[in-house]
N, C-alpha and C positions, 0 to 999 in steps of 0.2 A: 504491499499499500504504500501511493509517496505522499510525503509526508508535505508539510507547507513549508513556504519559500523564506527563507535565512537573508537579512540584510546587516551588513558588519559596516562601519564608518571608518577608513582607516585614513580619514583628511576632511578638513574642509568642515568641520563641525566647531563652532566656534571662532572658527577664524575663516577667512578668503581665499586662502592656499591650496596647496596640495590635496586635489580634490581626487578621491578612490572611494566610491562603494561594490563591495563583494557582496553577491545575490547566490548564493544558494540554493541545490535543490536536489537530494538524495546522494549528497554527496559530490554534485558536481556545481564546478564552482564558475561565474564569469565576472569582470569587474568593468563598472563604467567609470571610466577614467583612472589615470594614476599618473597625478599631476606633483609639481614640483612643489615643497614648503619655500616662500618668500618671504619677508621682513626681518623680521628680527636675530641676530645673529644666533640665538636659542633657538627658535624656529626652525632655525633653517639646518640646524644640527640633529634633526629629526628626518634629514635627507636620507643621513649616513646610516641609521640603527638598519637594522635588520627586518625586511619585511614581517608581518605577522602572518603570513599565511605562506604556503609555498609556492613558489611561481612555478614549477614545470607544472604545476596542477591547474592551476588555472588553464581554461579552455579556450578564450576568449577575451577580448578586449572590445568593448564598444565604447568608443570615444566621440566625445556633444563637437570638442572642438580643437583649432589648433592651440589654442594659449599656452604656453609652458606650465602653469600652474594647474594644469589639465593634464597634459600628456609629457610633460617633461623627465617623470620618472622611467618610461617604456623604455630607455636603455637601460637603465638597471633592470628590470625587468626582464630584459630579453637576454641581457648578460648572465642571469641566474637564471637561466630556464626555461623562458617560458620562449615559446615556438608555436605559438597558435597565430590567428588571425584576428586583424585588429580592423574592424568594421566601423566604415565611417563614411560621410561623401566624400566626391569626388573634388570636390575644391580644396577638404581637409588633407586627402587624401596627395595631392600635389605640392599642399604645404608643407606637410609632417616634415618629412627629410631638410627640408632649410631649415625649419625651425629649432628641430633636435641637432642636425650637425653643426649648429652655432653655437648651441647648448654644448654639445660633448666639447668644443674648441674652447669655451670659458672656464667647463670643468680641468680641463688641460694646464692653460693659462693658470689659475688661480691656482691648482696644485703646484707647480713650477713653483710659484713664487713665496707661498709659503715654505716649499721644500726648499728654498735658497737660506730662508732665518733660520730656518732647521737646520740646515747643514751647519751653518755659522756654530747655530750656540749646540752640537753637537747633538741633536737629537735626531729619532727615529724618524724618518721620513714617510709624506703620506702616500698614497694611494686616490687616482683623481676617482671621483662616484659615478663616471663614467667614460671612455671616450668616444671621440669622434668617430672612428669605427663603431661603438657601438652602435651609437645613434644612426650610422648610416643603415645596420641591417636593422634596426627598428622604424625605419621608415620603409624600410621593402617586406615589411609585415602586412602595410596598410593595405586593406579590401574594400575597394568602393563598391557602394552600394545607393539604389536611386531613391530621393524620397518617398514616401509613403507608400511603398513596396514589404510587405510580409518574409520577412528571411528568418533561419535557424541559425543563429551564433552557437550555439551548442545543443545536444540532444535534452529536450524537456522544458527550452526557451524558446520563443516565437518574440521577434523582435521589428519594430518596422520606425521610421526616425520622420518627425516632422519639424519645419522649420521655426527657429529661435528668433531671428532675426536681429541676435547680435554680434555677428563678424560671419566674414566670407567664409562657405562651408560649414556655419553653425548649427546642430543639430539637437531638438530635445528627444526622447527615447521613449516610445513606449515598450514596455516588457509584456509579456503573458506567460505564466508559468503554474504548472497545475491548476488551473482556473482564478487564479489570480490575476488582475491586471494594476500592473504598474507604471506611472508616469513621472520618469524624469524628466525636469524642465531645464537640464544645465543650467549654462547663463542664458540670460533672457536681454533680449535689447529693447529699447527704448520707442514707444510708438513715432513715425513721421522718420524716422531715420534714415539717413543716407547709404546708397548703395542697398541693403537687404530691407524687403517687405516685413511688415510687421510679423510677430511671432504667431503659430497659431498650435492647436492642440485635440486631442479627440476630450469627450465629457464621458462625465460615469465610470472613472476607474476606480476601483477599490483604494490605493492609497497614491498617493502623488506627493513627489520627492521636488520641493522649489527653492530654489538659491532665496537668498535675500542681503544682498551685498548693499542694496541699500532701502532697506527695509524702513528704516528710521527715516526717511529724506523722502521731501517732496523736494524738485523740480520746480523753477519757474516755465511751463513749456512754452519751446520759442517753434517756430517755426524753420526751415534750412535758409528762409531769406530772412528771419530774425537772428538768426545764428552767425550769419555774415553782416551781420550789421554790427554785430558785439567784435567780432573779428579783426572788422574794421577798426574801431573804433580803436581798440586796443593793440596794434599795429599801428597806426597815428601815433599814435603818444608816443608809444615805445620806440619810436625810431624819431620822433619830436626831440625826446631828452639827449640825443644823441649816442646812444648804446650803442648794444645788440639785445635782441629777445632771443632770449632762450627759453626753448619749449624742448621739455621732459617728455616726451614722444613712447607709445608701446609703441612696435615695430611694424605690428599688424594690426590694421583698420584705423587705429588714430592717424597715423602718418596719416594715408592714403585718403583718408576724410579731411584733415587740414589742408593736402594739396590741391583735392578737388575745390574747397574753399578758397585758397589761395591764389589759384588759377582763374578761377571766376573772378575774383574783385581785382587783380591785375590788369586784364584782359576788358574791361570795364572802367579803368583808369580809373580804382576808386582807394586805391592804394599805393605809397610811394614807392618808385621803379627799384628796389633797392633787395640786393641777391638774397639766396633760400637758399639753404646749405641743408642735405638730410645729412647729416656724417652719422651715419649705420648703414654697414653693409650687407646687415642682415634687411632693414629696412627698404634697401636697393633689391635684395632680392624679392622679399614678399610682393615687392610692387612690381615686378617680374610676371606672379602667377597673379595678381589681379589684371593685368593687361592680357593675360591669357584669357581669362575668366570673365571680360569686360563685356561680351553677350550678357551674362545675366547679372548684372548690376544694373540698379535704378540710378539715375537721377545726372548720368552722365553724356547721356544724350548723343553721345557717336563720338565725342569730340576725343582726343587723346593728353589730356588732361596731366597724363605723368611725364611727359618729357616736352613739357610748356619752356622754353625760352629762357624765364628767371631763374629755373629749378636746376639746382648743381647735386647732383649725387656724388659723397667724397666716402672713395674706396679706400685708400690708403692712409697708413697714420702719420705720415709727414704732412698731405693733404690738412688732416684734421687740426694740427699741429700749427701750422701756416694760419687757421684762423685764430688764434690768441693776439692777435696782430690788428685784427680788423674791430671796426666800429662800425655801427646802423646796419648791420644783417642782421637777416632771418635764420637762428643754427635749433634746427629739430635734431635731437640725439636719443637714443636711447639709453638706459631705459626709462620705463616710465615712471617707476618708485624709485628713480636715483638711487639703486642699489647697486648699481655696477653698470659698465660702458665706459661710451666716451663724456654720458653726459655727467658724468662728477667731474672728468676734465673743466668742460666749460663750465661747470656752476665755479670750480676752484678759480678762474679767470674772470668771471663772470661777478660773484656775491657781491665780491667787495665793492663793487663801482656802481656809485648813487645815479652815476648814467642809463645801466643798462638796467632790464627786465628777466622777471624771472614768470612766466606763464604756463599754470599748468591745468591739463586739460583732461584728466584721468585721478582715477580712485587714488586714495594715498594711502596705503597701510597700516597698521598700527606698529612702532617701531621702525619705519622705513622714513629714511632720509627725508624724502619728499614731504610725508607726513610732518616732521620736525620741523622743517623750513614754511612748509602751510604753517603752522599752527606759532608762529614767529619767534620762533627761535634768532638771539642776536648774534649767536657766534654757532658754527658748527663743524667739526673735525673730517676732513675729505683725506683720505690718504695720509694719514698722519700729521696733515695739518691743522692747526686751528685757521677759520676763514672768518671773517666779522662780515656779516648782511647787511650790506648797506643799498643791495639794489631794491626795487622795485617790486613785490611777490603776487601776481595777480593769479585770477581763477575763472576759466567757464566752466562751468558744470555741463551744460549744451552737449557737449562733445562724449558723454557718456554714452559707455558702449551696453550701461546695463541700466534698464528699467528701476524709474524710481518704486517709493513706496505705493503710490495711489496705482500707477502699470503694474504692481505686481496682484496689489489686491483686485483689480479689474481680473488680470489671466486667472489667477484663483478662484474668482467667480465663474466665468467663463469652463472651468474644468467640470461644474457641478454636474450631477450628485457627487459626491466624494463620498463613498459609502464606508471605508475604511478610516483612515486616519491621513490628516498633513501633516508632512514630515518636513520642517527647514533647517535647510544647510545652505551650506558654502557664505554664510554671516558669520561677523563679530557679535556679542553677546546683544547689547543694544539695540542694533537691527535685526536681531530677530525677535527678540521680546516686542518691538514695537511693532512689527509686521504679524506676530501673532495673536498681539492686542487687537489688529485690527481687524485681522481675520477672524475673531473670535467675537467680536463687534456684529461682524456680519451674520455671524452663524452660531448663535450661541450653542448649539449642540455637536458643533464640530469637536473631533478627537484630532490634538494637535500635538505634536510632539519636538522636541529639541535638540536630537542628539548630541555627543560627545563623541571626541574621537575616542574606538575601544568600543565605544556602545553596538549590541546585536538585537535586533526584535526581529520577533514572527509576522509575518504578511498573509495573511489567513483571506478569503475573496468573506467580503460583508460585513469585518467586527476590526474593531481597533489594532493596531497595532500594538503588539505585544513586546515590553524590552524585555529580553534575558539576561544582561546585567549592564553593568552600570560602565563609565567609559575610564580612561587612564587620567588618575589626576595630576600625576607629575608632568602628561602634555599639557592637560589645560591651563597650567599653570606658565607654559612656554607663549601663548597666543598673543598676547599684549604687547609690550613693552617690557623690556628685559633690564638686567644690571648692567648691560654695554651701554644702552641705548640712555640712560640714568647715567655711566660714567662719562659718555663721551659730554654730557651734557653739564656735569659737572665738571672737568678739565677743561672745558674750551674755558669757560668763566671765570676756574680759580686764579691766574693772575690778575686778573681783573677786579675781582672783590677783594683780593690782597694789600693791589695798590690804595682801596678807599679807606683801609685802615690810619688813622691817622698818623702813626710812625714808625721807624724801622725795631724798635724793641717790641711792639706789640706785632706786628706782623711776625717776627718770631715765634713769639709765646701764641699765635694761634696755628703757625705749620705746629709746634709741640704739642700742641693741644689734638691735632688733625692726627699726627703722628701717635700719640699714645691710644686715641681711639682705634685705631688699626693694630697694633703692637694687641689694644689687649682682647681684641677678635683672634688674632693669631694664638693667642696665650688660654686660651678658651678651647678649641680648637683643640692642641696640643694638649691639653688636662681630658678632655673627653676620649680623645685617642688613646692616651694612656691607661684612665680609668678601664675602658671594654677590652685592652688585650691582659688585665692582671685578671 
């Protein structure tokens, strides 16, 4: 006799990255997504821990889209024995090797950088999380499947893909197993988004798993024309200050939307004739994939916006470094949360300049450098240097690739009746709780679950999800800012705060007091260790 479906959350529960859900029926398991954790250094350590399942026993992966927080651990999965298909849309299959190979190169470069320090200290060398070759092998396992067509990813499971409206190729996933209908939203795009049609999906599922990234935020809704008006204003003001306009971008979708709007504004003579540099080899490569799928994109009207004369793609490091001497340019660089890549280089050379502007156009996760800057930090630490923030810090919410609270509630309402439970994933705690409150107000009888990483549920037809075990408390503590964020904030302001103390003697006394406090913690730890060995 077949048992009920079991669902386990291995990521993106209490946080917005590391998306990974395992569905098990009669000993057979499939994954929906297998993403990289991004954000604080503590959270990123989760990428290096062993999987909580045997990779060689996973029969298939169903991939919602090609953002790294949803696909970035696939190379590790493949390197550790997974050899099954990765089911996805055709566009996602084209994007996957591009995105993963770039991630593999980053893993190798960062490991080499860390190992140079460890070699000097005589410490054991690290191994990269995975290599570019692992990434390319993972990309080869992609199996494109058309939207809306049923297929069998593994014995006992049926699935079909629905448009999620998030990025090129993004999909929500409908599953049927042992009479239970489950619908996984993936990441949902907002209404009236450039390039993509509005999200869609079936009604009458037993269980709906919905993202909640912006579950606590309702944006002012803008048409594409209104969004261009706002971007025009930001560009004019930034260039009018005489400095550069630095835009941290996600290489996939956000870059291409900005290029669309900048090209349209430039052609209409609405912005100054300034150079636009896309300083991200990954963004260049993903733009090529967009161009190949141009016939499926809305809003471009047959024009080749990606090869506009004002747009310059920066490939090599030397060209990127030459941008340091420029003023009055628009520089777009990855990563979108400022955690890696060439954007950190440009922030280092522009944040201290009063005439420069940094414009955020995407979500900034807790613990990320982008979030720290956006929340008003006066100084930040980049590549071991303390940088004063004097630049203008600006934000446009209307480029978000995620539905806001109102749109998520509308999407949930459109899925009704939900006969079992609404399960809220992919969100920080305040966002999930706000969305849960809104959904409960709409339907007081609705069963709502907010899982933590490590929690498992039984999913049966027509009945509420039943929790089988609680989540990992140790992991839950890593999902916000960590001690390293606090240290960076403290260290960058320490000298300035000491200088405010009235004289040399009192400054020395303050330093001695800080040392005493640190020594007391060290002494306590040593005493406890000695006690445990008695």
